[in-house]
C-alpha positions in Angstrom: 73.8 71.5 117.1 74.4 74.4 114.7 76.0 76.3 117.6 78.5 73.5 118.3 79.4 73.2 114.6 80.0 76.9 114.4 82.2 76.7 117.5 84.3 74.0 115.9 84.6 76.0 112.7 85.7 79.2 114.6 88.1 77.1 116.6 89.7 75.7 113.4 90.0 79.2 112.1 91.7 80.3 115.3 94.2 77.4 115.0 95.0 78.3 111.4 95.1 82.1 111.6 95.7 83.1 115.2 97.7 80.2 116.7 100.2 79.1 114.1 102.1 82.4 114.1 102.5 82.7 117.9 103.5 79.0 118.0 106.1 79.5 115.2 107.4 82.5 117.1 107.7 80.4 120.3 109.6 77.6 118.4 111.9 80.3 117.0 112.5 81.6 120.5 113.4 78.2 121.7 115.7 77.6 118.7 117.6 80.8 119.5 118.4 79.7 123.1 121.9 78.3 122.2 122.9 81.8 120.9 122.5 83.2 124.4 123.1 80.2 126.7 125.4 77.3 126.7 123.3 74.1 126.7 126.1 71.5 126.8 127.0 69.5 129.9 125.4 71.9 132.4 125.2 70.9 136.0 123.3 72.1 139.1 121.8 75.6 139.0 123.4 76.4 135.6 121.3 73.8 133.9 118.1 75.6 134.9 119.1 79.1 133.6 118.3 78.6 129.9 114.9 77.3 130.9 114.0 79.9 133.5 115.7 82.9 132.1 114.8 82.5 128.4 112.1 79.9 127.7 109.7 81.6 130.2 108.9 84.0 127.3 107.3 81.1 125.4 104.4 81.4 127.9 104.1 85.2 127.2 104.0 84.7 123.5 101.4 81.9 123.6 99.1 83.1 126.4 98.9 86.8 125.6 98.2 86.1 122.0 95.0 84.2 123.1 93.4 87.7 123.3 94.8 89.0 120.1 91.9 88.3 117.7 89.4 90.4 119.7 91.6 93.5 119.5 89.5 94.0 116.3 86.2 95.4 117.6 84.1 93.8 114.8 85.6 90.3 115.4 84.9 90.7 119.2 81.3 91.6 118.7 80.7 88.8 116.2 82.2 86.2 118.5 80.3 87.5 121.5 77.0 87.4 119.7 77.2 83.6 119.3 75.3 81.2 121.5 78.3 79.3 122.9 79.8 82.5 124.4 83.2 84.1 124.2 84.6 82.7 127.4 84.1 79.1 126.1 86.2 79.9 123.1 88.7 81.7 125.3 89.1 78.7 127.6 89.6 76.4 124.6 92.3 78.6 123.2 94.0 78.7 126.6 94.0 74.9 126.8 95.8 74.3 123.6 98.2 77.2 124.3 99.1 75.7 127.7 99.6 72.4 126.1 101.9 74.0 123.5 104.0 75.7 126.3 104.4 72.4 128.2 105.3 70.5 125.0 107.9 73.1 123.8 109.6 73.1 127.2 109.6 69.3 127.5 111.1 69.0 124.0 113.8 71.6 124.9 114.7 69.8 128.2 114.9 66.6 126.2 117.4 68.3 123.9 119.4 69.6 126.8 119.5 66.1 128.3 120.8 64.7 125.0 123.5 67.4 125.3 124.5 65.8 128.7 122.9 68.4 130.9 121.8 67.4 134.3 118.1 68.0 133.8 115.0 66.0 134.4 111.2 66.1 134.9 111.5 68.7 137.7 113.0 71.1 135.2 110.1 70.5 132.8 107.5 71.0 135.5 109.0 74.0 137.2 110.0 75.6 133.8 106.5 75.2 132.5 105.0 76.6 135.7 107.3 79.7 135.4 106.4 80.2 131.8 102.7 79.9 132.5 102.9 82.3 135.4 104.7 85.0 133.4 102.3 84.4 130.5 99.4 84.7 133.0 100.7 88.0 134.2 100.6 89.3 130.6 97.2 87.6 129.9 95.7 89.3 133.0 97.1 92.7 132.0 95.8 92.3 128.5 92.4 91.0 129.6 91.8 93.7 132.2 92.9 96.6 130.0 91.6 95.1 126.7 95.1 95.9 125.2 97.4 93.1 124.2 100.4 95.5 124.1 99.8 96.2 127.8 99.9 92.5 128.4 103.4 92.1 126.8 104.7 95.2 128.7 103.4 93.9 132.1 105.1 90.5 131.5 108.4 92.1 130.6 108.2 94.4 133.7 107.5 91.5 136.0 110.4 89.6 134.5 112.7 92.5 135.1 111.4 93.0 138.6 112.5 89.5 139.5 116.1 90.5 139.1 116.0 93.4 141.6 113.1 92.3 143.8 113.6 88.6 144.1 113.2 88.7 147.9 109.9 90.6 147.4 108.3 88.2 144.9 108.2 85.4 147.4 106.6 82.2 146.2 106.2 83.8 142.8 109.8 84.2 142.0 110.4 83.2 138.4 113.9 81.6 138.8 113.8 79.3 141.8 116.0 76.5 140.4 118.6 78.9 139.1 119.1 80.2 142.6 119.2 76.9 144.3 115.6 76.7 145.5 113.5 73.6 145.3 111.8 72.9 142.0 108.6 72.4 144.2 108.4 76.2 143.9 106.7 75.4 140.6 103.5 74.4 142.4 103.1 78.0 143.6 103.8 79.4 140.2 101.3 77.0 138.5 98.7 77.9 141.2 99.3 81.6 140.7 99.0 81.3 137.0 95.7 79.4 137.3 94.2 82.0 139.7 95.3 84.9 137.5 93.7 83.3 134.5 90.6 82.4 136.3 90.2 85.9 137.7 90.8 87.5 134.3 88.2 85.3 132.6 85.7 86.2 135.3 86.3 89.9 134.7 85.9 89.4 131.0 82.7 87.4 131.4 81.2 90.2 133.6 82.4 92.8 131.2 80.7 91.1 128.3 77.5 90.6 130.3 77.2 94.1 131.7 79.6 96.2 129.6 78.3 95.4 126.2 74.5 95.4 126.4 74.2 96.4 122.8 75.3 93.0 121.6 72.4 90.8 120.7 73.0 87.1 121.2 71.9 84.8 118.4 70.5 81.3 118.9 72.8 79.8 116.2 
């Protein structure tokens, strides 16, 4: 029982100290969209471009920052010493971050619709899937290297690669609706994001089990 109470307390601290800033940054990113893209009365592929070309970075900001607190070695070892385990906390952070990504994109698509753009639920789903996949690329890079900066760099590099290598990225092309492909492509992006995150959490779990034998786990 004490372990569960401690988990809730640490989760609350994460929401206050390690989630609010990335979330505020994501809101600011979405708010800046009209400075770079027209969002009035867009039709066809043009309606997808603000979502796929810009809002995908919301996923990077929110998912990569999940690993930010443990960049401090002391925080990492304290968290890993608790009975509930680091991966349980990591999965909880990911859940509310994924929800935040979906909510922000849904709200933005709603704003675009109010501005007479031809957008709908497909744009929400495919846009969210693209944002999560790009964020998962950064999350995987950050988790595997234990370096959040590497995560942001990997996400940006993958984003840039989609311009010159769109035929090479196949099912994991970030801008399917903007280039006239079916918004069902979001299924592949969402699946890819899930597998990347699952693989990274598995590696992190093994690392903390075998790579940090000096950490003594408490029963409280």
